[in-house]
Backbone bond lengths (Angstrom), bond angles and torsions (degrees), N, CA, C in turn:
res aa  C-N    CA-C-N  psi(-1)  N-CA   C-N-CA  omega(-1)  CA-C   N-CA-C  phi
1 M - - - 1.448 - - 1.557 108.71 -
2 I 1.287 115.54 -72.19 1.481 120.26 -179.08 1.533 106.87 -114.76
3 I 1.287 116.85 129.28 1.465 119.58 -179.90 1.541 109.86 -62.41
4 P 1.328 117.60 133.10 1.464 119.66 177.19 1.528 111.30 -62.90
5 I 1.307 114.52 148.11 1.474 120.16 -178.17 1.570 110.35 -67.07
6 R 1.315 114.96 -40.86 1.451 120.60 -177.98 1.538 110.32 -123.72
7 C 1.313 114.48 155.44 1.476 119.90 174.33 1.513 108.91 -66.84
8 F 1.303 116.47 136.44 1.465 121.81 -178.85 1.510 111.31 -64.38
9 S 1.341 119.32 -32.76 1.415 122.51 -175.24 1.528 115.96 -83.37
10 C 1.346 115.05 -51.20 1.459 119.22 -172.99 1.540 113.86 -107.32
11 G 1.305 117.33 -17.78 1.445 120.07 179.03 1.515 116.39 87.74
12 S 1.339 118.33 6.22 1.450 120.38 177.73 1.510 111.80 -70.87
13 V 1.320 117.15 145.96 1.456 120.37 179.19 1.525 108.62 -74.02
14 I 1.311 117.80 126.89 1.452 122.04 -177.49 1.543 112.97 -125.49
15 A 1.340 118.23 -16.58 1.445 120.87 -172.47 1.550 111.65 -65.81
16 D 1.324 116.66 -29.32 1.469 119.35 -178.28 1.495 111.85 -73.07
17 K 1.306 119.30 -14.44 1.464 121.85 -179.43 1.518 112.94 -96.80
18 Y 1.310 117.54 -12.01 1.473 119.10 -170.17 1.513 112.21 -69.54
19 E 1.313 118.82 -40.57 1.512 120.37 -177.35 1.524 110.24 -63.51
20 Q 1.321 117.22 -43.49 1.466 120.14 179.22 1.544 109.45 -65.99
21 F 1.327 117.29 -39.39 1.442 119.70 178.18 1.538 110.95 -61.54
22 K 1.297 115.97 -45.48 1.461 122.00 -178.03 1.528 110.64 -61.00
23 K 1.305 116.99 -41.61 1.479 119.49 179.30 1.529 113.21 -70.12
24 R 1.332 114.98 -43.14 1.470 119.73 -174.29 1.502 114.73 -77.25
25 V 1.368 117.67 -25.93 1.438 121.25 -175.66 1.529 112.41 -70.72
26 E 1.298 116.61 -16.65 1.473 119.12 176.75 1.527 112.98 -67.33
27 K 1.366 114.09 -28.27 1.478 119.42 -176.96 1.513 113.33 -112.51
28 E 1.342 117.13 -18.58 1.465 120.84 -172.24 1.510 109.76 -122.39
29 D 1.339 115.10 167.50 1.456 123.13 175.57 1.522 108.51 -71.26
30 P 1.354 117.60 131.50 1.494 119.38 -179.32 1.554 112.89 -57.78
31 K 1.317 117.89 -34.51 1.464 119.44 179.48 1.528 111.02 -62.54
32 E 1.337 115.75 -44.36 1.495 119.11 -179.42 1.519 110.44 -67.72
33 V 1.322 117.95 -37.97 1.470 120.92 -179.78 1.548 109.13 -63.99
34 L 1.321 117.38 -48.08 1.472 120.27 178.79 1.540 112.48 -61.21
35 D 1.342 116.21 -39.45 1.458 119.25 177.48 1.519 110.71 -62.89
36 S 1.341 117.58 -43.50 1.463 119.14 -176.30 1.531 111.32 -73.17
37 L 1.341 117.92 -24.62 1.464 120.34 176.93 1.515 112.16 -80.57
38 G 1.353 117.05 -9.94 1.449 120.21 179.60 1.507 114.11 86.69
39 V 1.319 117.90 19.33 1.494 121.31 178.70 1.521 104.24 -91.85
40 N 1.294 117.16 97.92 1.468 122.41 -174.75 1.515 113.79 -102.15
41 R 1.298 118.15 -31.99 1.472 120.98 -178.02 1.524 109.79 -74.30
42 Y 1.308 116.83 141.53 1.428 120.63 -178.54 1.555 112.66 -70.34
43 C 1.344 115.36 -25.98 1.461 117.25 176.20 1.524 111.91 -68.25
44 C 1.333 116.24 -39.43 1.459 121.03 177.62 1.513 110.69 -69.16
45 R 1.307 117.75 -38.72 1.462 121.38 177.23 1.517 110.75 -61.05
46 R 1.332 114.93 -40.33 1.456 120.65 178.53 1.517 111.60 -61.23
47 M 1.332 116.34 -40.86 1.457 120.63 -179.45 1.514 110.52 -62.47
48 I 1.303 117.98 -41.96 1.477 122.03 -177.02 1.506 110.50 -76.08
49 L 1.337 117.02 -45.33 1.456 120.21 -175.56 1.550 112.55 -69.69
50 S 1.290 117.29 -30.82 1.452 118.33 -176.48 1.544 113.42 -91.55
51 Q 1.325 116.75 2.06 1.465 120.94 177.79 1.489 111.72 -69.18
52 I 1.334 118.76 129.52 1.453 123.77 178.50 1.517 109.08 -118.15
53 D 1.314 117.17 126.78 1.454 121.70 177.51 1.513 109.48 -90.87
54 F 1.300 116.08 101.91 1.449 118.25 176.24 1.524 111.82 -127.36
55 I 1.317 117.95 25.77 1.442 122.81 178.60 1.526 110.31 -62.78
56 D 1.326 118.55 -35.25 1.476 119.59 178.75 1.535 111.64 -65.08
57 E 1.310 117.59 -30.89 1.447 120.11 177.97 1.537 112.27 -76.25
58 V 1.346 115.85 -33.38 1.440 120.59 -177.56 1.498 112.59 -80.46
59 I 1.340 117.27 -33.13 1.456 122.21 -173.95 1.558 110.75 -62.03
60 Q 1.290 118.55 -26.69 1.479 120.66 -179.24 1.523 110.69 -68.48
61 F 1.321 119.84 -18.92 1.434 122.60 177.58 1.522 113.26 -94.52
62 E 1.325 115.51 6.07 1.474 118.54 -179.36 1.514 109.07 -65.21
63 E 1.319 114.91 135.57 1.457 119.95 -177.72 1.518 108.31 -76.89
64 K 1.317 116.30 128.47 1.444 121.35 176.93 1.534 110.48 -80.10
65 G 1.347 115.94 143.05 1.465 119.79 -179.76 1.496 111.63 -74.62
66 P 1.336 118.16 168.06 1.492 121.51 -177.70 1.501 114.15 -68.37
């Protein structure tokens, strides 16, 4: 849903790199994008690569107030 601020394993900040990754990965190889963003640890790469944006699917089930 929402990308975590920090990597669960090492604690590096990764949330600031996610938007650039998402935009650039449409045209470029994910490996090259992660290298250029400075995401070198495999635990941080896992956090970014395994992120799934499904907020649009979940928001339709939001309970409306009275």
